[in-house]
MMTF fields as JSON, N, C-alpha, C and O atoms, coordinates in Angstrom:
{
  "mmtfVersion": "1.0.0",
  "mmtfProducer": "UNKNOWN",
  "numBonds": 435,
  "numAtoms": 436,
  "numGroups": 109,
  "numChains": 1,
  "numModels": 1,
  "chainsPerModel": [1],
  "groupsPerChain": [109],
  "chainIdList": ["A"],
  "bondAtomList": [4, 2, 8, 6, 12, 10, 16, 14, 20, 18, 24, 22, 28, 26, 32, 30, 36, 34, 40, 38, 44, 42, 48, 46, 52, 50, 56, 54, 60, 58, 64, 62, 68, 66, 72, 70, 76, 74, 80, 78, 84, 82, 88, 86, 92, 90, 96, 94, 100, 98, 104, 102, 108, 106, 112, 110, 116, 114, 120, 118, 124, 122, 128, 126, 132, 130, 136, 134, 140, 138, 144, 142, 148, 146, 152, 150, 156, 154, 160, 158, 164, 162, 168, 166, 172, 170, 176, 174, 180, 178, 184, 182, 188, 186, 192, 190, 196, 194, 200, 198, 204, 202, 208, 206, 212, 210, 216, 214, 220, 218, 224, 222, 228, 226, 232, 230, 236, 234, 240, 238, 244, 242, 248, 246, 252, 250, 256, 254, 260, 258, 264, 262, 268, 266, 272, 270, 276, 274, 280, 278, 284, 282, 288, 286, 292, 290, 296, 294, 300, 298, 304, 302, 308, 306, 312, 310, 316, 314, 320, 318, 324, 322, 328, 326, 332, 330, 336, 334, 340, 338, 344, 342, 348, 346, 352, 350, 356, 354, 360, 358, 364, 362, 368, 366, 372, 370, 376, 374, 380, 378, 384, 382, 388, 386, 392, 390, 396, 394, 400, 398, 404, 402, 408, 406, 412, 410, 416, 414, 420, 418, 424, 422, 428, 426, 432, 430],
  "bondOrderList": [1, 1, 1, 1, 1, 1, 1, 1, 1, 1, 1, 1, 1, 1, 1, 1, 1, 1, 1, 1, 1, 1, 1, 1, 1, 1, 1, 1, 1, 1, 1, 1, 1, 1, 1, 1, 1, 1, 1, 1, 1, 1, 1, 1, 1, 1, 1, 1, 1, 1, 1, 1, 1, 1, 1, 1, 1, 1, 1, 1, 1, 1, 1, 1, 1, 1, 1, 1, 1, 1, 1, 1, 1, 1, 1, 1, 1, 1, 1, 1, 1, 1, 1, 1, 1, 1, 1, 1, 1, 1, 1, 1, 1, 1, 1, 1, 1, 1, 1, 1, 1, 1, 1, 1, 1, 1, 1, 1],
  "groupList": [{"groupName": "UNK", "atomNameList": ["N", "CA", "C", "O"], "elementList": ["N", "C", "C", "O"], "formalChargeList": [0, 0, 0, 0], "bondAtomList": [1, 0, 2, 1, 3, 2], "bondOrderList": [1, 1, 2], "singleLetterCode": "X", "chemCompType": "L-PEPTIDE LINKING"}],
  "groupTypeList": [0, 0, 0, 0, 0, 0, 0, 0, 0, 0, 0, 0, 0, 0, 0, 0, 0, 0, 0, 0, 0, 0, 0, 0, 0, 0, 0, 0, 0, 0, 0, 0, 0, 0, 0, 0, 0, 0, 0, 0, 0, 0, 0, 0, 0, 0, 0, 0, 0, 0, 0, 0, 0, 0, 0, 0, 0, 0, 0, 0, 0, 0, 0, 0, 0, 0, 0, 0, 0, 0, 0, 0, 0, 0, 0, 0, 0, 0, 0, 0, 0, 0, 0, 0, 0, 0, 0, 0, 0, 0, 0, 0, 0, 0, 0, 0, 0, 0, 0, 0, 0, 0, 0, 0, 0, 0, 0, 0, 0],
  "groupIdList": [1, 2, 3, 4, 5, 6, 7, 8, 9, 10, 11, 12, 13, 14, 15, 16, 17, 18, 19, 20, 21, 22, 23, 24, 25, 26, 27, 28, 29, 30, 31, 32, 33, 34, 35, 36, 37, 38, 39, 40, 41, 42, 43, 44, 45, 46, 47, 48, 49, 50, 51, 52, 53, 54, 55, 56, 57, 58, 59, 60, 61, 62, 63, 64, 65, 66, 67, 68, 69, 70, 71, 72, 73, 74, 75, 76, 77, 78, 79, 80, 81, 82, 83, 84, 85, 86, 87, 88, 89, 90, 91, 92, 93, 94, 95, 96, 97, 98, 99, 100, 101, 102, 103, 104, 105, 106, 107, 108, 109],
  "secStructList": [7, 2, 2, 2, 2, 2, 2, 2, 2, 2, 2, 2, 6, 4, 4, 4, 6, 1, 7, 1, 1, 2, 2, 2, 2, 2, 2, 2, 2, 2, 2, 2, 2, 2, 2, 2, 2, 2, 2, 2, 2, 2, 2, 2, 2, 7, 7, 1, 1, 5, 6, 6, 5, 1, 1, 7, 7, 2, 2, 2, 2, 2, 2, 2, 2, 2, 6, 6, 1, 6, 6, 7, 2, 2, 2, 2, 2, 2, 2, 7, 2, 2, 2, 2, 2, 2, 2, 2, 2, 2, 2, 6, 1, 2, 2, 2, 2, 2, 2, 2, 2, 2, 2, 1, 7, 7, 7, 7, 7],
  "xCoordList": [64.274, 63.422, 64.138, 63.845, 65.055, 65.759, 66.533, 66.835, 66.858, 67.611, 66.761, 67.305, 65.441, 64.576, 64.536, 64.646, 64.385, 64.167, 65.264, 64.933, 66.548, 67.587, 67.5, 68.027, 66.851, 66.747, 65.951, 66.123, 65.085, 64.344, 65.245, 65.112, 66.144, 67.09, 67.916, 68.084, 68.425, 69.277, 68.48, 68.898, 67.352, 66.573, 65.724, 65.445, 65.3, 64.45, 65.218, 64.671, 66.464, 67.265, 68.68, 69.619, 68.851, 70.164, 71.213, 72.407, 70.788, 71.762, 72.536, 73.658, 71.953, 72.622, 73.779, 74.665, 73.777, 74.721, 75.726, 76.579, 75.641, 76.557, 76.829, 76.319, 77.623, 77.941, 76.808, 76.059, 76.675, 75.601, 75.756, 76.821, 74.679, 74.712, 74.125, 73.213, 74.685, 74.172, 74.272, 73.5, 75.204, 75.374, 74.117, 73.809, 73.402, 72.16, 71.142, 70.546, 70.941, 69.981, 70.416, 69.586, 71.713, 72.235, 72.02, 71.601, 72.3, 72.086, 70.61, 70.259, 69.75, 68.304, 67.869, 67.14, 68.311, 67.948, 68.458, 67.723, 69.697, 70.27, 69.569, 69.343, 69.231, 68.544, 67.157, 66.753, 66.428, 65.097, 65.179, 64.334, 66.189, 66.383, 66.706, 66.165, 67.583, 67.942, 66.735, 66.546, 65.926, 64.723, 63.804, 63.278, 63.61, 62.759, 63.339, 62.592, 64.658, 65.298, 65.06, 64.785, 65.166, 64.926, 63.483, 63.229, 62.536, 61.135, 60.909, 60.145, 61.557, 61.409, 61.955, 61.385, 63.031, 63.57, 62.584, 62.349, 62.016, 61.012, 59.783, 59.167, 59.43, 58.312, 58.546, 57.629, 59.765, 60.083, 60.035, 59.846, 60.205, 60.223, 58.866, 58.695, 57.917, 56.629, 55.867, 55.769, 55.329, 54.455, 53.017, 52.752, 52.101, 50.681, 49.906, 50.189, 48.983, 48.487, 49.341, 49.114, 50.326, 51.193, 52.637, 52.957, 53.495, 54.902, 55.505, 56.299, 55.139, 55.69, 54.776, 54.909, 53.873, 52.942, 51.661, 50.938, 51.386, 50.137, 50.217, 49.191, 51.414, 51.611, 51.693, 52.561, 50.789, 50.818, 51.978, 52.199, 52.72, 53.871, 54.056, 53.331, 55.034, 55.377, 55.8, 55.67, 56.299, 56.671, 55.462, 55.581, 54.306, 53.08, 52.733, 52.303, 52.922, 52.653, 53.609, 53.201, 54.863, 55.884, 55.521, 55.533, 55.201, 54.835, 53.587, 53.511, 52.615, 51.351, 51.559, 50.995, 52.353, 52.624, 53.506, 53.224, 54.557, 55.506, 54.892, 55.358, 53.878, 53.254, 52.489, 52.051, 52.327, 51.717, 52.767, 52.424, 54.037, 55.121, 55.566, 54.99, 56.606, 57.146, 57.684, 58.312, 57.451, 56.917, 55.396, 54.863, 54.681, 53.239, 52.419, 52.91, 51.153, 50.277, 50.123, 50.042, 50.082, 49.935, 51.139, 50.991, 52.337, 53.55, 53.543, 53.835, 53.211, 53.187, 52.171, 52.452, 51.001, 49.994, 50.514, 50.279, 51.217, 51.722, 52.977, 53.119, 53.881, 55.2, 55.377, 56.239, 54.577, 54.723, 53.357, 52.894, 52.715, 51.381, 51.346, 50.354, 52.393, 52.405, 52.483, 51.798, 53.303, 53.376, 52.066, 51.623, 51.448, 50.155, 49.116, 48.298, 49.148, 48.209, 48.456, 47.506, 49.719, 50.062, 49.502, 48.906, 49.693, 49.202, 47.683, 47.127, 47.024, 45.55, 45.045, 44.069, 45.706, 45.31, 45.49, 44.615, 46.61, 46.857, 45.844, 45.412, 45.465, 44.512, 43.116, 42.279, 42.857, 41.565, 41.446, 40.342, 42.583, 42.556, 42.048, 42.599, 41.018, 40.386, 41.338, 41.212, 42.271, 43.189, 44.114, 44.408, 44.555, 45.403, 44.592, 45.085, 43.359, 42.495, 42.291, 42.304, 42.105, 41.929, 43.173, 43.069, 44.324, 45.572, 45.743, 46.131, 45.458, 45.592, 44.643, 45.03, 43.415, 42.463, 42.933, 42.771, 43.507, 43.967, 45.176, 45.254, 46.107, 47.357, 47.375, 48.161, 46.514, 46.461, 45.014, 44.504, 44.343, 42.925, 42.763, 43.637, 41.63, 41.402, 41.298, 40.837, 41.732, 41.655, 40.214, 39.313, 40.019, 38.683, 38.547, 39.519, 37.348, 37.134, 36.519, 36.266],
  "yCoordList": [7.752, 8.919, 10.145, 11.272, 9.921, 11.053, 11.855, 13.025, 11.266, 11.982, 12.999, 13.936, 12.842, 13.764, 15.133, 16.156, 15.16, 16.428, 17.465, 18.626, 17.106, 18.122, 18.753, 19.846, 18.096, 18.706, 20.001, 20.874, 20.126, 21.378, 22.467, 23.642, 22.079, 23.036, 23.689, 24.908, 22.872, 23.396, 23.932, 24.897, 23.325, 23.726, 24.96, 25.685, 25.219, 26.384, 27.698, 28.716, 27.681, 28.906, 28.583, 28.68, 28.198, 27.788, 28.892, 28.603, 30.147, 31.248, 31.239, 31.741, 30.681, 30.593, 29.593, 29.644, 28.686, 27.583, 27.631, 26.75, 28.653, 28.708, 30.168, 31.085, 30.365, 31.717, 32.248, 31.466, 33.564, 34.146, 33.787, 33.365, 33.965, 33.744, 32.405, 31.885, 31.861, 30.607, 29.447, 28.492, 29.516, 28.432, 28.224, 27.098, 29.293, 29.189, 28.354, 27.434, 28.671, 27.921, 26.47, 25.562, 26.253, 24.901, 24.083, 22.928, 24.666, 23.956, 23.627, 22.507, 24.602, 24.363, 23.202, 22.312, 23.214, 22.162, 20.797, 19.81, 20.743, 19.471, 18.944, 17.741, 19.842, 19.425, 18.886, 17.855, 19.557, 19.082, 17.732, 16.86, 17.568, 16.289, 15.191, 14.088, 15.494, 14.498, 14.138, 12.97, 15.116, 14.847, 13.886, 12.945, 14.112, 13.222, 11.806, 10.83, 11.69, 10.367, 9.676, 8.477, 10.425, 9.857, 9.389, 8.314, 10.195, 9.788, 8.531, 7.653, 8.434, 7.245, 5.998, 4.914, 6.155, 5.024, 4.61, 3.419, 5.57, 5.247, 4.614, 3.725, 5.061, 4.476, 2.976, 2.172, 2.611, 1.199, 0.383, -0.833, 1.048, 0.354, 0.33, -0.379, 1.081, 1.232, -0.081, -0.821, -0.342, -1.491, -1.081, 0.03, -1.978, -1.659, -2.387, -3.557, -1.769, -0.426, 0.668, 1.858, 0.252, 1.22, 1.041, 0.067, 1.966, 1.871, 0.54, -0.043, 0.056, -1.202, -2.393, -3.45, -2.218, -3.295, -3.153, -2.167, -4.129, -4.113, -3.227, -2.915, -2.82, -2.085, -0.579, -0.111, 0.188, 1.653, 2.123, 1.591, 3.121, 3.624, 5.118, 5.735, 5.671, 7.079, 7.351, 8.478, 6.342, 6.532, 6.93, 7.719, 6.383, 6.744, 8.214, 8.901, 8.682, 10.095, 10.993, 12.009, 10.619, 11.379, 11.483, 12.573, 10.355, 10.346, 11.18, 11.931, 11.05, 11.765, 13.271, 13.965, 13.773, 15.215, 15.63, 16.627, 14.879, 15.276, 15.258, 15.987, 14.46, 14.473, 15.759, 16.009, 16.577, 17.897, 18.978, 20.097, 18.641, 19.578, 19.417, 18.633, 20.173, 20.048, 18.646, 18.073, 18.11, 18.7, 18.76, 19.251, 18.287, 18.48, 17.231, 16.266, 17.274, 16.112, 15.608, 14.399, 16.491, 16.05, 15.23, 14.201, 15.693, 14.95, 13.582, 12.572, 13.549, 12.265, 11.311, 10.122, 11.815, 10.957, 10.339, 9.16, 11.13, 10.655, 9.797, 8.794, 10.187, 9.566, 8.551, 7.676, 8.666, 7.802, 7.29, 7.656, 6.454, 5.995, 5.189, 5.248, 4.448, 3.675, 4.607, 4.379, 5.646, 6.613, 7.371, 7.666, 7.687, 8.359, 7.472, 7.959, 6.184, 5.255, 5.162, 5.103, 5.15, 5.136, 6.39, 6.31, 7.54, 8.804, 8.815, 9.277, 8.32, 8.273, 7.357, 7.677, 6.23, 5.297, 5.936, 5.825, 6.596, 7.258, 8.367, 8.578, 9.07, 10.179, 9.704, 10.519, 8.425, 7.886, 7.823, 7.754, 7.848, 7.825, 9.191, 10.208, 9.256, 10.537, 11.603, 12.771, 11.242, 12.248, 12.807, 14.002, 11.953, 12.395, 13.303, 14.339, 12.92, 13.732, 15.128, 16.11, 15.224, 16.551, 17.414, 18.601, 16.838, 17.595, 18.048, 19.189, 17.167, 17.529, 18.661, 19.581, 18.593, 19.672, 21.008, 22.054, 20.961, 22.195, 22.792, 24.008, 21.953, 22.458, 22.496, 23.23, 21.711, 21.66, 21.705, 20.727, 22.83, 22.9, 22.724, 23.103, 22.143, 21.985, 23.351, 24.314, 23.426, 24.716, 25.162, 24.35, 26.455, 27.007, 27.4, 27.799, 27.286, 27.624, 28.978, 29.43],
  "zCoordList": [-4.522, -4.542, -4.005, -4.402, -3.12, -2.523, -3.561, -3.325, -4.686, -5.722, -6.464, -7.048, -6.458, -7.199, -6.529, -7.205, -5.239, -4.536, -4.8, -5.041, -4.767, -5.029, -6.417, -6.624, -7.363, -8.693, -8.639, -9.489, -7.648, -7.499, -6.905, -7.249, -6.03, -5.454, -6.563, -6.586, -7.474, -8.543, -9.726, -10.365, -10.02, -11.186, -10.977, -11.931, -9.722, -9.47, -9.542, -9.965, -9.137, -9.159, -9.619, -8.83, -10.886, -11.358, -11.299, -11.217, -11.34, -11.281, -9.966, -9.903, -8.938, -7.64, -7.675, -6.822, -8.65, -8.658, -9.8, -9.904, -10.666, -11.8, -12.162, -11.518, -13.18, -13.624, -14.493, -15.079, -14.581, -15.401, -16.877, -17.327, -17.603, -19.049, -19.433, -18.79, -20.512, -21.056, -20.071, -20.163, -19.138, -18.175, -17.335, -16.945, -17.059, -16.274, -17.032, -16.472, -18.305, -19.116, -19.292, -19.26, -19.477, -19.641, -18.374, -18.449, -17.215, -15.957, -15.774, -15.404, -16.032, -15.901, -16.805, -16.368, -18.04, -18.992, -18.53, -18.572, -18.095, -17.644, -16.392, -16.259, -15.489, -14.267, -14.606, -14.068, -15.48, -15.852, -16.583, -16.378, -17.424, -18.111, -17.105, -17.186, -16.166, -15.15, -14.289, -13.949, -13.936, -13.142, -13.887, -13.293, -15.166, -15.963, -15.981, -15.897, -16.089, -16.059, -14.715, -14.671, -13.632, -12.304, -12.158, -11.616, -12.641, -12.581, -13.416, -13.014, -14.563, -15.392, -14.678, -14.797, -13.955, -13.177, -12.092, -11.888, -11.406, -10.385, -11.017, -10.429, -12.192, -12.93, -13.132, -12.967, -13.485, -13.712, -12.424, -12.463, -11.289, -10.0, -9.304, -8.312, -9.8, -9.113, -9.054, -10.033, -7.864, -7.691, -7.96, -8.422, -7.67, -7.826, -6.726, -6.47, -6.095, -6.355, -5.7, -5.923, -4.889, -4.196, -4.659, -5.34, -4.295, -4.689, -4.264, -5.003, -3.089, -2.591, -2.877, -2.259, -3.795, -4.121, -3.319, -3.459, -2.487, -1.723, -0.489, 0.115, -0.11, 1.13, 0.902, 0.165, 1.535, 1.499, 2.367, 3.455, 1.887, 2.645, 2.398, 1.617, 3.077, 2.878, 1.433, 0.955, 0.742, -0.666, -1.503, -2.439, -1.165, -1.885, -1.671, -2.597, -0.458, -0.163, -0.935, -1.498, -0.96, -1.679, -3.162, -3.734, -3.773, -5.195, -5.433, -6.406, -4.551, -4.719, -4.743, -5.59, -3.83, -3.789, -4.966, -5.63, -5.222, -6.261, -7.66, -8.536, -7.888, -9.223, -9.482, -10.605, -8.45, -8.624, -8.909, -9.291, -8.721, -8.989, -10.434, -11.188, -10.816, -12.163, -12.381, -11.49, -13.521, -14.738, -14.808, -15.803, -13.806, -13.722, -14.017, -14.603, -13.596, -13.748, -15.19, -15.408, -16.151, -17.547, -17.992, -18.652, -17.624, -17.977, -17.308, -17.949, -16.022, -15.318, -15.933, -16.082, -16.289, -16.915, -18.202, -18.47, -18.996, -20.282, -20.154, -20.852, -19.268, -19.21, -18.076, -18.154, -17.046, -15.869, -15.408, -14.328, -16.211, -15.837, -14.542, -13.816, -14.237, -12.984, -11.778, -10.781, -11.851, -10.753, -10.621, -9.511, -11.749, -11.727, -11.045, -10.265, -11.334, -10.702, -9.196, -8.415, -8.787, -7.357, -6.687, -5.613, -7.319, -6.762, -6.667, -5.671, -7.674, -7.645, -6.533, -5.854, -6.351, -5.293, -3.918, -3.06, -3.712, -2.425, -2.182, -1.048, -3.231, -3.102, -2.707, -2.319, -2.797, -2.372, -0.852, -0.31, -0.174, 1.292, 1.754, 1.331, 2.607, 2.949, 3.498, 3.131, 4.351, 4.894, 3.812, 3.793, 2.938, 1.826, 0.908, 0.461, 0.629, -0.24, 0.334, -0.408, 1.63, 2.254, 2.095, 1.785, 2.302, 2.153, 0.707, 0.454, -0.229, -1.638, -2.024, -2.745, -1.551, -1.856, -1.284, -1.913, -0.103, 0.546, -0.186, -0.359, -0.61, -1.19, -2.716, -3.315, -3.334, -4.795, -5.243, -5.788, -5.02, -5.404, -6.904, -7.683, -7.304, -8.757, -9.418, -8.806, -10.679, -11.387, -11.555, -11.767, -11.458, -11.68, -13.134, -13.776, -13.644, -15.064, -15.202, -16.318]
}
């Protein structure tokens, strides 16, 4: 899981890490592709109902928060159903639910 977080460092501001021009777009694209590959690997490793199977851990919290980041909840639902299930299970815990509501409020219509 530790490999996912740095993709935001490089993908959020690729101009900081490369030369101007097409290289910025290329780096952004490669970082986003690599992030998706990393999530797919974690998807294959996910237990149920938690990342470690029956045991709730900090990994569940990490997945729960990160599924709200890029590429976003819709992508995770479609591409990583096991991680989505882990996140949903963790969100049932009242303290986790409160944090999620505070930091990721539901969209208003």
